[in-house]
C-alpha positions in Angstrom: 100.5 120.2 85.6 97.3 121.7 86.9 95.5 124.1 84.6 96.1 127.8 85.4 93.1 130.0 84.7 91.3 132.6 86.9 88.0 130.7 86.6 89.8 127.7 88.3 90.7 129.7 91.4 88.0 127.8 93.4 88.4 124.5 91.6 89.0 121.4 93.6 91.5 119.1 91.9 91.7 115.5 92.9 94.3 113.1 91.5 93.4 109.4 91.7 96.1 106.9 91.0 97.2 103.4 91.7 100.9 104.1 91.3 102.3 104.8 94.8 105.1 107.0 93.3 102.7 109.2 91.4 100.5 109.3 94.5 103.4 110.6 96.7 104.4 113.2 94.0 100.9 114.6 94.0 100.8 114.8 97.8 104.2 116.5 97.8 102.7 119.1 95.3 99.8 119.7 97.7 97.2 118.1 95.4 94.2 116.4 96.9 94.9 112.8 96.2 93.2 109.4 96.6 95.0 106.2 96.3 92.9 103.7 94.2 93.5 100.1 95.3 92.1 97.4 93.1 91.4 95.2 96.2 89.6 97.8 98.2 87.4 100.7 97.0 87.6 103.7 99.2 84.4 105.6 99.8 84.8 107.3 96.5 81.5 109.3 96.7 83.2 111.5 99.3 85.3 113.2 96.6 82.1 114.5 95.0 80.8 116.4 98.0 79.9 120.0 97.0 81.0 119.5 93.4 79.0 120.7 90.3 81.3 119.8 87.5 83.6 116.7 87.1 86.2 116.1 84.4 87.7 112.6 84.4 90.9 112.3 82.3 91.9 108.7 81.8 94.1 106.4 79.7 91.9 103.4 78.9 93.2 99.9 78.2 94.8 99.0 81.5 92.8 97.5 84.3 92.8 100.4 86.6 91.9 103.3 84.2 89.2 101.2 82.5 87.6 100.1 85.8 87.8 103.4 87.7 86.7 105.6 84.8 83.4 103.8 84.7 83.1 103.5 88.5 83.8 107.2 89.1 81.4 108.3 86.3 78.6 106.2 87.8 79.3 107.5 91.3 79.3 111.1 90.0 76.0 110.5 88.3 74.6 109.0 91.5 75.8 112.1 93.4 73.7 114.2 90.9 76.7 116.1 89.5 75.4 118.7 87.1 78.1 118.2 84.4 80.4 115.2 83.9 83.0 115.0 81.1 85.3 112.1 80.3 88.5 112.6 78.3 89.9 109.2 77.4 92.7 107.9 75.3 92.7 104.6 73.4 95.9 102.6 73.1 97.9 102.5 69.9 97.1 99.6 67.6 100.5 98.1 68.2 99.8 97.8 71.9 98.4 94.6 73.5 95.2 93.3 72.0 93.7 92.8 75.5 94.3 96.5 76.3 92.7 97.6 73.0 89.7 95.4 73.6 89.4 96.5 77.3 89.6 100.2 76.1 86.7 99.7 73.6 84.6 97.9 76.2 85.2 100.8 78.6 84.2 103.3 75.9 80.9 101.5 75.5 80.3 101.6 79.2 81.2 105.3 79.5 79.1 106.1 76.5 76.1 104.6 78.2 76.7 106.9 81.2 77.6 110.2 79.6 77.5 110.1 75.8 77.3 113.8 75.1 80.4 114.6 77.1 82.6 111.6 76.2 85.7 112.7 74.3 87.8 109.8 72.9 91.3 110.4 71.7 92.6 107.6 69.4 96.3 107.5 69.8 96.7 106.1 66.2 94.9 109.3 64.9 97.7 111.4 66.5 100.2 109.7 64.2 98.3 111.1 61.2 97.9 114.5 62.7 101.5 114.8 64.0 104.0 113.2 61.6 106.8 113.9 64.1 105.1 111.8 66.7 107.3 109.2 68.3 107.0 107.2 71.5 109.0 109.8 73.5 106.7 112.7 72.7 103.4 110.8 72.1 102.2 111.3 75.7 103.0 115.1 75.6 101.1 115.5 72.4 98.1 113.5 73.7 98.1 115.6 76.9 98.1 118.7 74.7 95.1 117.5 72.7 93.2 116.6 75.9 94.1 120.0 77.4 92.5 121.7 74.4 89.3 119.7 74.9 89.3 120.2 78.6 89.7 124.0 78.2 86.8 124.0 75.8 84.6 122.0 78.2 85.5 124.0 81.3 85.3 127.5 79.8 82.5 127.2 77.2 80.2 130.2 77.4 76.9 128.5 76.3 
């Protein structure tokens, strides 16, 4: 669900995904969408034309999110975007070790690109904060936590 706020009236949302089903849903909703293909990078810098602030929300650990979070952040920096923020989740400790390792490597790369606006959400920490957390509601709670951080970043008055 796209954020609803008067300040976002002129916002340009772009959904980037590798899942054809999610890609088609976003298109059906009228959302500007790019299909990320691991075998062919689109001219991704085009999505940053006339943009001043970029927020990348990503689940790290999988190949696509880990690769494209770094790639899109670097492209945004190369396009001289004024403000870039990354909101990323780290897999639960019970998930595949390779996913956890890939997520931590991605965090290191992202930190080197935009350390002051890198917001990491450890899924394991959600278990401590929300005792009712289970696999069925974990993603909704993580989304809620990210939405709070995103709201703070987009609408800070400093």
